[in-house]
Each structure stands twice: as C-alpha cells, then as structure tokens.
Backbone and ligand atoms as CSV (ligand in chain L), in Angstrom:
chain,resi,resn,atom,element,x,y,z
A,1,MET,N,N,-16.610,4.854,-19.003
A,1,MET,CA,C,-15.224,4.915,-18.535
A,1,MET,C,C,-14.903,6.352,-18.188
A,2,THR,N,N,-14.505,6.654,-16.936
A,2,THR,CA,C,-13.998,7.920,-16.508
A,2,THR,C,C,-12.702,7.689,-15.830
A,3,ILE,N,N,-11.685,8.431,-16.371
A,3,ILE,CA,C,-10.380,8.278,-15.692
A,3,ILE,C,C,-10.404,9.250,-14.512
A,4,GLN,N,N,-10.111,8.690,-13.353
A,4,GLN,CA,C,-9.979,9.492,-12.193
A,4,GLN,C,C,-8.505,9.707,-11.764
A,5,THR,N,N,-8.206,10.808,-11.159
A,5,THR,CA,C,-6.835,11.130,-10.717
A,5,THR,C,C,-6.911,11.321,-9.237
A,6,ASN,N,N,-5.885,10.653,-8.518
A,6,ASN,CA,C,-5.775,10.659,-7.078
A,6,ASN,C,C,-4.296,10.997,-6.752
A,7,ALA,N,N,-4.040,11.526,-5.619
A,7,ALA,CA,C,-2.703,11.654,-4.944
A,7,ALA,C,C,-2.639,10.537,-3.966
A,8,TRP,N,N,-1.367,9.900,-3.874
A,8,TRP,CA,C,-1.210,8.844,-2.943
A,8,TRP,C,C,-0.007,9.232,-2.084
A,9,HIS,N,N,-0.184,9.282,-0.802
A,9,HIS,CA,C,0.969,9.537,0.241
A,9,HIS,C,C,1.095,8.309,1.007
A,10,PRO,N,N,1.955,7.428,0.683
A,10,PRO,CA,C,2.125,6.145,1.435
A,10,PRO,C,C,2.523,6.462,2.901
A,11,ASP,N,N,2.030,5.480,3.755
A,11,ASP,CA,C,2.441,5.640,5.204
A,11,ASP,C,C,3.800,5.011,5.582
A,12,THR,N,N,4.490,4.626,4.525
A,12,THR,CA,C,5.829,3.895,4.673
A,12,THR,C,C,6.970,4.769,4.420
A,13,CYS,N,N,6.783,6.076,3.839
A,13,CYS,CA,C,7.870,6.998,3.625
A,13,CYS,C,C,7.196,8.329,3.208
A,14,GLY,N,N,8.015,9.307,2.921
A,14,GLY,CA,C,7.550,10.687,2.615
A,14,GLY,C,C,7.233,10.985,1.156
A,15,CYS,N,N,7.365,9.954,0.324
A,15,CYS,CA,C,7.082,10.140,-1.086
A,15,CYS,C,C,5.632,10.442,-1.391
A,16,ALA,N,N,5.380,11.057,-2.516
A,16,ALA,CA,C,4.041,11.228,-2.946
A,16,ALA,C,C,3.860,11.132,-4.429
A,17,PHE,N,N,2.723,10.519,-4.905
A,17,PHE,CA,C,2.564,10.259,-6.336
A,17,PHE,C,C,1.129,10.661,-6.729
A,18,GLU,N,N,1.033,10.932,-8.111
A,18,GLU,CA,C,-0.285,11.111,-8.528
A,18,GLU,C,C,-0.539,9.953,-9.599
A,19,TYR,N,N,-1.694,9.288,-9.367
A,19,TYR,CA,C,-1.945,8.108,-10.255
A,19,TYR,C,C,-3.293,8.371,-10.866
A,20,THR,N,N,-3.623,7.648,-11.909
A,20,THR,CA,C,-4.907,7.651,-12.542
A,20,THR,C,C,-5.536,6.166,-12.527
A,21,TRP,N,N,-6.882,6.100,-12.483
A,21,TRP,CA,C,-7.555,4.791,-12.563
A,21,TRP,C,C,-8.867,5.002,-13.250
A,22,ASP,N,N,-9.384,3.920,-13.780
A,22,ASP,CA,C,-10.597,3.989,-14.616
A,22,ASP,C,C,-11.743,3.569,-13.521
A,23,ASP,N,N,-12.656,4.454,-13.324
A,23,ASP,CA,C,-13.690,4.060,-12.321
A,23,ASP,C,C,-14.665,2.927,-12.692
A,24,GLN,N,N,-14.567,2.466,-13.966
A,24,GLN,CA,C,-15.308,1.267,-14.482
A,24,GLN,C,C,-14.528,-0.050,-14.302
A,25,ASP,N,N,-13.272,0.077,-14.094
A,25,ASP,CA,C,-12.387,-1.056,-13.986
A,25,ASP,C,C,-12.508,-1.608,-12.533
A,26,LEU,N,N,-13.073,-2.808,-12.456
A,26,LEU,CA,C,-13.319,-3.353,-11.080
A,26,LEU,C,C,-11.951,-3.764,-10.418
A,27,ASP,N,N,-10.945,-3.890,-11.155
A,27,ASP,CA,C,-9.581,-4.239,-10.584
A,27,ASP,C,C,-8.881,-3.062,-10.000
A,28,ARG,N,N,-9.447,-1.776,-10.363
A,28,ARG,CA,C,-8.863,-0.440,-9.933
A,28,ARG,C,C,-7.308,-0.438,-10.119
A,29,VAL,N,N,-6.984,-0.745,-11.369
A,29,VAL,CA,C,-5.561,-0.678,-11.640
A,29,VAL,C,C,-5.019,0.779,-11.703
A,30,ARG,N,N,-3.976,0.920,-10.964
A,30,ARG,CA,C,-3.518,2.345,-10.908
A,30,ARG,C,C,-2.344,2.508,-11.820
A,31,THR,N,N,-2.349,3.656,-12.521
A,31,THR,CA,C,-1.223,3.976,-13.518
A,31,THR,C,C,-0.525,5.285,-12.987
A,32,LEU,N,N,0.666,5.185,-12.864
A,32,LEU,CA,C,1.451,6.394,-12.309
A,32,LEU,C,C,1.255,7.498,-13.293
A,33,ASN,N,N,0.886,8.644,-12.835
A,33,ASN,CA,C,0.832,9.819,-13.709
A,33,ASN,C,C,2.069,10.741,-13.477
A,34,LYS,N,N,2.376,10.984,-12.269
A,34,LYS,CA,C,3.616,11.771,-11.938
A,34,LYS,C,C,4.025,11.524,-10.538
A,35,VAL,N,N,5.340,11.761,-10.312
A,35,VAL,CA,C,5.882,11.714,-9.089
A,35,VAL,C,C,5.663,13.174,-8.411
A,36,ILE,N,N,5.071,13.301,-7.337
A,36,ILE,CA,C,4.851,14.622,-6.677
A,36,ILE,C,C,5.976,15.026,-5.806
A,37,HIS,N,N,6.495,13.937,-5.039
A,37,HIS,CA,C,7.602,14.325,-4.104
A,37,HIS,C,C,8.521,13.029,-3.970
A,38,VAL,N,N,9.765,13.210,-3.915
A,38,VAL,CA,C,10.774,12.208,-3.576
A,38,VAL,C,C,11.271,12.371,-2.204
A,39,CYS,N,N,11.098,11.407,-1.256
A,39,CYS,CA,C,11.642,11.551,0.062
A,39,CYS,C,C,13.129,11.352,0.127
A,40,ASP,N,N,13.728,11.633,1.185
A,40,ASP,CA,C,15.206,11.546,1.374
A,40,ASP,C,C,15.647,10.057,1.268
A,41,LEU,N,N,14.810,9.161,1.528
A,41,LEU,CA,C,15.144,7.624,1.500
A,41,LEU,C,C,15.073,7.121,0.136
A,42,HIS,N,N,14.479,7.773,-0.785
A,42,HIS,CA,C,14.304,7.158,-2.087
A,42,HIS,C,C,14.857,8.110,-3.179
A,43,LYS,N,N,16.073,8.676,-2.882
A,43,LYS,CA,C,16.677,9.629,-3.871
A,43,LYS,C,C,17.665,9.146,-4.796
A,44,ILE,N,N,17.881,7.704,-4.843
A,44,ILE,CA,C,18.887,7.186,-5.641
A,44,ILE,C,C,18.629,7.670,-7.170
A,45,ILE,N,N,19.752,8.006,-7.813
A,45,ILE,CA,C,19.624,8.572,-9.114
A,45,ILE,C,C,19.047,7.629,-10.119
A,46,SER,N,N,19.227,6.324,-9.968
A,46,SER,CA,C,18.811,5.376,-10.978
A,46,SER,C,C,17.328,4.987,-10.919
A,47,LEU,N,N,16.653,5.537,-9.915
A,47,LEU,CA,C,15.227,5.245,-9.797
A,47,LEU,C,C,14.484,6.134,-10.853
A,48,THR,N,N,13.905,5.447,-11.834
A,48,THR,CA,C,13.068,6.035,-12.715
A,48,THR,C,C,11.729,6.297,-12.067
A,49,PRO,N,N,10.824,7.261,-12.635
A,49,PRO,CA,C,9.555,7.406,-11.992
A,49,PRO,C,C,8.821,6.150,-11.749
A,50,SER,N,N,8.842,5.190,-12.728
A,50,SER,CA,C,8.008,3.967,-12.626
A,50,SER,C,C,8.733,2.964,-11.627
A,51,SER,N,N,10.072,2.912,-11.650
A,51,SER,CA,C,10.775,2.105,-10.693
A,51,SER,C,C,10.585,2.651,-9.238
A,52,HIS,N,N,10.629,3.891,-9.153
A,52,HIS,CA,C,10.397,4.626,-7.923
A,52,HIS,C,C,8.949,4.297,-7.367
A,53,TYR,N,N,7.961,4.381,-8.249
A,53,TYR,CA,C,6.574,4.057,-7.842
A,53,TYR,C,C,6.451,2.655,-7.404
A,54,SER,N,N,7.055,1.684,-8.198
A,54,SER,CA,C,6.983,0.321,-7.859
A,54,SER,C,C,7.683,-0.042,-6.570
A,55,THR,N,N,8.906,0.585,-6.429
A,55,THR,CA,C,9.565,0.348,-5.132
A,55,THR,C,C,8.811,0.745,-3.864
A,56,VAL,N,N,8.279,1.975,-3.947
A,56,VAL,CA,C,7.463,2.443,-2.789
A,56,VAL,C,C,6.153,1.583,-2.702
A,57,SER,N,N,5.565,1.317,-3.763
A,57,SER,CA,C,4.306,0.466,-3.714
A,57,SER,C,C,4.718,-0.880,-3.047
A,58,ASP,N,N,5.740,-1.495,-3.482
A,58,ASP,CA,C,6.125,-2.835,-2.956
A,58,ASP,C,C,6.382,-2.722,-1.396
A,59,GLU,N,N,7.013,-1.638,-0.948
A,59,GLU,CA,C,7.228,-1.482,0.494
A,59,GLU,C,C,5.951,-1.336,1.202
A,60,ASN,N,N,5.034,-0.599,0.669
A,60,ASN,CA,C,3.702,-0.415,1.263
A,60,ASN,C,C,2.947,-1.729,1.379
A,61,VAL,N,N,2.899,-2.465,0.237
A,61,VAL,CA,C,2.266,-3.737,0.233
A,61,VAL,C,C,2.913,-4.758,1.249
A,62,ARG,N,N,4.297,-4.642,1.327
A,62,ARG,CA,C,4.851,-5.587,2.216
A,62,ARG,C,C,4.463,-5.318,3.606
A,63,LYS,N,N,4.410,-4.060,4.084
A,63,LYS,CA,C,3.993,-3.672,5.404
A,63,LYS,C,C,2.580,-4.072,5.613
A,64,ASN,N,N,1.723,-3.766,4.616
A,64,ASN,CA,C,0.289,-4.131,4.866
A,64,ASN,C,C,0.054,-5.659,4.916
A,65,LYS,N,N,0.755,-6.404,4.104
A,65,LYS,CA,C,0.590,-7.878,4.183
A,65,LYS,C,C,1.063,-8.447,5.464
A,66,LEU,N,N,2.246,-7.878,5.883
A,66,LEU,CA,C,2.811,-8.368,7.153
A,66,LEU,C,C,1.766,-8.123,8.341
A,67,TYR,N,N,1.263,-6.888,8.291
A,67,TYR,CA,C,0.213,-6.531,9.335
A,67,TYR,C,C,-0.913,-7.657,9.243
A,68,GLY,N,N,-1.370,-7.914,8.105
A,68,GLY,CA,C,-2.358,-9.031,7.967
A,68,GLY,C,C,-1.917,-10.361,8.444
A,69,ARG,N,N,-0.627,-10.674,8.200
A,69,ARG,CA,C,-0.169,-11.940,8.630
A,69,ARG,C,C,-0.103,-12.006,10.204
A,70,PHE,N,N,0.222,-10.910,10.849
A,70,PHE,CA,C,0.146,-10.851,12.246
A,70,PHE,C,C,-1.294,-11.069,12.812
A,71,LEU,N,N,-2.192,-10.623,12.139
A,71,LEU,CA,C,-3.642,-10.741,12.459
A,71,LEU,C,C,-4.001,-12.253,12.366
A,72,GLY,N,N,-3.156,-13.057,11.755
A,72,GLY,CA,C,-3.443,-14.432,11.657
A,72,GLY,C,C,-2.819,-15.278,12.789
A,73,VAL,N,N,-2.116,-14.595,13.694
A,73,VAL,CA,C,-1.438,-15.260,14.830
A,73,VAL,C,C,-2.393,-15.168,15.980
A,74,SER,N,N,-3.037,-16.348,16.258
A,74,SER,CA,C,-4.151,-16.465,17.298
A,74,SER,C,C,-3.739,-15.820,18.667
A,75,ASP,N,N,-2.506,-16.074,19.062
A,75,ASP,CA,C,-2.156,-15.510,20.382
A,75,ASP,C,C,-2.249,-14.010,20.464
A,76,LEU,N,N,-2.250,-13.371,19.455
A,76,LEU,CA,C,-2.211,-11.863,19.410
A,76,LEU,C,C,-3.632,-11.198,19.219
A,77,THR,N,N,-4.593,-12.065,18.822
A,77,THR,CA,C,-5.825,-11.495,18.392
A,77,THR,C,C,-7.032,-11.975,19.152
A,78,GLN,N,N,-8.118,-11.253,18.942
A,78,GLN,CA,C,-9.528,-11.567,19.431
A,78,GLN,C,C,-10.420,-11.335,18.368
A,79,THR,N,N,-11.631,-11.892,18.443
A,79,THR,CA,C,-12.672,-11.726,17.409
A,79,THR,C,C,-13.851,-10.963,18.131
A,80,ASP,N,N,-14.309,-9.852,17.555
A,80,ASP,CA,C,-15.299,-9.119,18.224
A,80,ASP,C,C,-16.732,-9.706,17.808
A,81,ALA,N,N,-17.754,-9.180,18.362
A,81,ALA,CA,C,-19.131,-9.637,18.166
A,81,ALA,C,C,-19.519,-9.730,16.684
A,82,SER,N,N,-18.892,-8.828,15.854
A,82,SER,CA,C,-19.215,-8.829,14.431
A,82,SER,C,C,-18.438,-9.811,13.625
A,83,GLY,N,N,-17.532,-10.450,14.303
A,83,GLY,CA,C,-16.603,-11.432,13.592
A,83,GLY,C,C,-15.368,-10.922,13.048
A,84,ASN,N,N,-15.128,-9.605,13.426
A,84,ASN,CA,C,-13.843,-8.972,12.927
A,84,ASN,C,C,-12.765,-9.406,13.870
A,85,VAL,N,N,-11.501,-9.702,13.223
A,85,VAL,CA,C,-10.361,-10.045,14.003
A,85,VAL,C,C,-9.518,-8.761,14.260
A,86,ASN,N,N,-9.199,-8.665,15.530
A,86,ASN,CA,C,-8.374,-7.450,15.913
A,86,ASN,C,C,-7.338,-7.875,16.851
A,87,PHE,N,N,-6.380,-7.034,17.031
A,87,PHE,CA,C,-5.353,-7.308,18.081
A,87,PHE,C,C,-5.992,-7.190,19.495
A,88,LYS,N,N,-5.545,-8.014,20.415
A,88,LYS,CA,C,-6.056,-7.984,21.805
A,88,LYS,C,C,-5.690,-6.618,22.360
A,89,ASN,N,N,-6.441,-6.221,23.323
A,89,ASN,CA,C,-6.250,-4.854,24.006
A,89,ASN,C,C,-4.820,-4.802,24.522
A,90,GLY,N,N,-4.055,-3.849,24.183
A,90,GLY,CA,C,-2.677,-3.660,24.637
A,90,GLY,C,C,-1.666,-4.240,23.635
A,91,VAL,N,N,-2.113,-5.050,22.635
A,91,VAL,CA,C,-1.157,-5.645,21.631
A,91,VAL,C,C,-1.228,-4.630,20.439
A,92,ASP,N,N,0.073,-4.447,20.024
A,92,ASP,CA,C,0.202,-3.629,18.760
A,92,ASP,C,C,1.445,-4.073,17.998
A,93,VAL,N,N,1.413,-3.828,16.794
A,93,VAL,CA,C,2.697,-4.067,15.924
A,93,VAL,C,C,3.129,-2.725,15.472
A,94,SER,N,N,4.477,-2.466,15.611
A,94,SER,CA,C,5.039,-1.244,15.043
A,94,SER,C,C,6.035,-1.662,13.915
A,95,PHE,N,N,6.152,-0.728,13.045
A,95,PHE,CA,C,7.119,-0.943,11.854
A,95,PHE,C,C,8.198,0.158,11.837
A,96,SER,N,N,9.428,-0.181,11.315
A,96,SER,CA,C,10.397,0.683,11.095
A,96,SER,C,C,11.128,0.152,9.842
A,97,TRP,N,N,11.959,1.001,9.296
A,97,TRP,CA,C,12.690,0.733,8.069
A,97,TRP,C,C,14.080,1.035,8.223
A,98,ASP,N,N,14.993,0.184,7.690
A,98,ASP,CA,C,16.439,0.436,7.593
A,98,ASP,C,C,16.882,0.484,6.145
A,99,GLY,N,N,17.853,1.306,5.840
A,99,GLY,CA,C,18.344,1.351,4.427
A,99,GLY,C,C,17.638,2.384,3.563
A,100,THR,N,N,17.991,2.460,2.343
A,100,THR,CA,C,17.499,3.462,1.453
A,100,THR,C,C,17.202,2.735,0.054
A,101,ASP,N,N,16.450,3.432,-0.753
A,101,ASP,CA,C,16.166,3.112,-2.121
A,101,ASP,C,C,15.625,1.764,-2.272
A,102,TYR,N,N,16.215,0.864,-3.060
A,102,TYR,CA,C,15.705,-0.474,-3.322
A,102,TYR,C,C,15.882,-1.401,-2.231
A,103,ALA,N,N,16.911,-1.113,-1.235
A,103,ALA,CA,C,17.318,-2.032,-0.239
A,103,ALA,C,C,16.700,-1.879,1.109
A,104,ARG,N,N,15.526,-1.159,1.177
A,104,ARG,CA,C,14.955,-0.993,2.503
A,104,ARG,C,C,14.443,-2.308,3.115
A,105,ILE,N,N,14.811,-2.543,4.355
A,105,ILE,CA,C,14.430,-3.594,5.089
A,105,ILE,C,C,13.380,-3.237,6.129
A,106,LEU,N,N,12.184,-3.924,6.111
A,106,LEU,CA,C,11.178,-3.675,7.120
A,106,LEU,C,C,11.370,-4.457,8.342
A,107,SER,N,N,11.340,-3.816,9.444
A,107,SER,CA,C,11.448,-4.353,10.759
A,107,SER,C,C,10.189,-4.292,11.455
A,108,ALA,N,N,9.681,-5.351,12.099
A,108,ALA,CA,C,8.452,-5.299,12.787
A,108,ALA,C,C,8.665,-5.825,14.248
A,109,SER,N,N,7.922,-5.105,15.080
A,109,SER,CA,C,7.985,-5.392,16.577
A,109,SER,C,C,6.528,-5.495,17.071
A,110,ILE,N,N,6.371,-6.516,17.968
A,110,ILE,CA,C,5.088,-6.627,18.638
A,110,ILE,C,C,5.211,-6.088,20.062
A,111,THR,N,N,4.411,-5.260,20.478
A,111,THR,CA,C,4.302,-4.778,21.842
A,111,THR,C,C,3.037,-5.239,22.487
A,112,GLY,N,N,3.136,-5.534,23.796
A,112,GLY,CA,C,2.032,-5.920,24.574
A,112,GLY,C,C,1.840,-7.422,24.677
A,113,TYR,N,N,2.719,-8.163,24.025
A,113,TYR,CA,C,2.670,-9.619,24.122
A,113,TYR,C,C,3.979,-10.166,23.757
A,114,ASN,N,N,4.468,-11.190,24.620
A,114,ASN,CA,C,5.806,-11.786,24.235
A,114,ASN,C,C,5.562,-12.923,23.254
A,115,LEU,N,N,5.782,-12.724,21.972
A,115,LEU,CA,C,5.488,-13.703,20.964
A,115,LEU,C,C,6.535,-14.885,21.136
A,116,SER,N,N,6.066,-16.050,20.999
A,116,SER,CA,C,6.919,-17.163,21.245
A,116,SER,C,C,7.900,-17.276,20.030
A,117,GLY,N,N,9.044,-17.927,20.313
A,117,GLY,CA,C,9.989,-18.161,19.202
A,117,GLY,C,C,9.484,-18.922,18.003
A,118,ALA,N,N,8.617,-19.860,18.324
A,118,ALA,CA,C,7.947,-20.645,17.256
A,118,ALA,C,C,7.097,-19.763,16.279
A,119,ASN,N,N,6.354,-18.902,17.010
A,119,ASN,CA,C,5.513,-17.908,16.196
A,119,ASN,C,C,6.347,-16.883,15.452
A,120,LYS,N,N,7.404,-16.450,16.119
A,120,LYS,CA,C,8.233,-15.467,15.315
A,120,LYS,C,C,8.841,-16.129,14.120
A,121,ASN,N,N,9.377,-17.353,14.347
A,121,ASN,CA,C,9.975,-18.181,13.236
A,121,ASN,C,C,8.966,-18.377,12.095
A,122,SER,N,N,7.720,-18.709,12.516
A,122,SER,CA,C,6.675,-18.933,11.507
A,122,SER,C,C,6.435,-17.703,10.685
A,123,VAL,N,N,6.316,-16.564,11.352
A,123,VAL,CA,C,6.100,-15.333,10.632
A,123,VAL,C,C,7.333,-15.002,9.690
A,124,GLN,N,N,8.488,-15.172,10.360
A,124,GLN,CA,C,9.759,-14.791,9.525
A,124,GLN,C,C,9.809,-15.720,8.316
A,125,ASP,N,N,9.517,-17.024,8.518
A,125,ASP,CA,C,9.577,-17.955,7.329
A,125,ASP,C,C,8.537,-17.537,6.301
A,126,TRP,N,N,7.407,-17.084,6.659
A,126,TRP,CA,C,6.355,-16.724,5.797
A,126,TRP,C,C,6.927,-15.406,4.959
A,127,CYS,N,N,7.528,-14.450,5.750
A,127,CYS,CA,C,8.023,-13.263,5.115
A,127,CYS,C,C,9.132,-13.634,4.109
A,128,ASP,N,N,9.998,-14.534,4.387
A,128,ASP,CA,C,11.092,-14.971,3.500
A,128,ASP,C,C,10.555,-15.583,2.279
A,129,SER,N,N,9.542,-16.278,2.395
A,129,SER,CA,C,8.985,-16.998,1.167
A,129,SER,C,C,8.132,-16.081,0.426
A,130,THR,N,N,7.407,-15.133,1.116
A,130,THR,CA,C,6.502,-14.207,0.366
A,130,THR,C,C,7.239,-13.087,-0.218
A,131,PHE,N,N,8.216,-12.485,0.432
A,131,PHE,CA,C,8.804,-11.277,-0.018
A,131,PHE,C,C,10.255,-11.477,-0.507
A,132,GLY,N,N,10.906,-12.549,-0.130
A,132,GLY,CA,C,12.281,-12.786,-0.382
A,132,GLY,C,C,13.097,-12.679,0.839
A,133,PHE,N,N,14.152,-13.469,0.828
A,133,PHE,CA,C,15.065,-13.442,2.102
A,133,PHE,C,C,15.618,-12.131,2.221
A,134,GLY,N,N,15.693,-11.706,3.594
A,134,GLY,CA,C,16.309,-10.424,3.869
A,134,GLY,C,C,15.494,-9.154,3.609
A,135,LYS,N,N,14.253,-9.289,3.338
A,135,LYS,CA,C,13.363,-8.100,3.152
A,135,LYS,C,C,12.647,-7.688,4.415
A,136,VAL,N,N,12.508,-8.623,5.364
A,136,VAL,CA,C,11.781,-8.339,6.616
A,136,VAL,C,C,12.520,-8.990,7.795
A,137,ALA,N,N,12.641,-8.197,8.946
A,137,ALA,CA,C,13.150,-8.674,10.215
A,137,ALA,C,C,12.151,-8.648,11.199
A,138,ILE,N,N,11.813,-9.769,11.838
A,138,ILE,CA,C,10.786,-9.798,12.918
A,138,ILE,C,C,11.614,-9.686,14.253
A,139,ASN,N,N,11.335,-8.711,15.055
A,139,ASN,CA,C,12.131,-8.502,16.309
A,139,ASN,C,C,11.368,-9.058,17.484
L,1,ZN,ZN,ZN,10.076,7.598,-0.300
C-alpha cells in the first residue's frame, strides 16, 4: 500500500484540489486532502472542503456521463474500424453552466446535427431520472 497524492483541475470550473489514493486499491477511491483553489462560481460560504469537493465532483461526473449518453445516440455517432464509437465528422457537443455553488445547471448543445425532438426528449428524460429534475438542460 502506497498512498499517492495528485492534483485535480476539473474541466468544469476553475477549482483545484489535492487528493490521495492508495495505489493498491483497485477502486481508486479518492480522498480529499486539501482545496488548492476555489473558483468564483463556488465561493458560497457554507461550502465546507468536503461539500465543495463533492459538489465539483458531481458536476464533473454529470458532464462526463452526459457526454457518454450522447455517444449512445446513433444519429450522432459512427463506429471506427477498431469498434470505437465516436461522433460523426462535424458533430460535437458543447457544455455550459448557469448558476453558482450547489445550483449549477448544465446546458448541452449539439452542433453539426439537428437532433430530433424525440432524441432530445429521450436524453432529457434520462438526465432528469439520472441526475434529478432541473440539473441539465438539453438545447
Ligand atoms: Zn469551481
């Protein structure tokens, strides 16, 4: 058992954290060691270091899972020779955030393809049941 220390700079905001993990732990459980930086969007005074870390982690996981959900929409994707599913050429998903602290809402937009209303509704319903109502807006 060797405890490793890493810095994490999420791609969903400007916060930064230092966490530790046991390199023998196959689950790679991360334990917050310290908050390195608090961004302007997560400055609420009631955020403790652990709730700050979990709030930012939840946002990052939400964005990553939604990206994966879009890769499950066959109209948007192609499969390469190795069997990897990617967005078709010219298709991309972009993310933005509204709000601050605990109440940030993730907005997602598809460019390069006009996603049908049925597909948008399907992804939105999945978001509402996976993350809770009002956490994600599909544009
Ligand atoms: Zn932040």
